[in-house]
N, C-alpha and C positions, 0 to 999 in steps of 0.2 A: 642317776636319779637327780632330779632337780626339785627344789622346794620353791613354791611361788608365794611370795608375800607381797600383796598389792596394797599400797598405802594411798593410792589415788582413788577416791570414791567413784569417779566417772569410769575409770578403767575397771574397777571392781564390778560395777554395775554391768558393764559390757560383758565381762568375763562370765559373770553369774547368769545373766539373762539372755544375752545374744549367743553365747557359746555353751550355755547350760553346764558351766563348770568343766567343760571338756578341754583338758590341757593340750591334747594332741591337736585338736582343731584350732585352738587359740595360737599355739606355736606355729602351726602350718600357715595361718593367716599372717603372723608376724614375718615369717620367712618369705612368703609370697610378696608381701608389701615391701620388704627390704630389697628383694630382687627387682621389683618394679621401680623402686626409687633409684637403684643403681643403674638400671637400664635407661631411665629418664635422664639421669645425670650424664650418662654416656652420650645420649642423643643431644643434650644441651652442649656438651663439649664438641661434638662433631659439628653442630650448627655454628658454634663460635669459631671453630677453625675454618669453616667454609666462608663465613662472613669476613674473617681476616684475609683469607686468600682473595676474595672478591674485591675487597678494599684495596689490597696491594696491586692487583691487576688493573683496577680502574685508575689508581694513582699513576701507574706507569703509562697508561694510555693518555691520561690528561696532560702529563708532563712531557709528552713526546714532542721533540723539536720538529719532526717531519710533518706534523699537521698544524703548523702555525696558521695556515690559511683558514682553518676551521675556527681557530681562536679569535681571529679578526672578525669573523661573522658574528 
């Protein structure tokens, strides 16, 4: 059993009026929001890793001694 003590008036208003004081729905919303946040963070990490891999690959291509002719153009 959990007791909910909300001291933030905005959150209290949301809980009372948007969730009709239904703790189960409120906690379900919090859980879903948390899972979405973690999923979005994971996607950001994947995007960051991909960007780093692309930058590394591009730097190896640009620093390649075999294509100096292209550098002169």
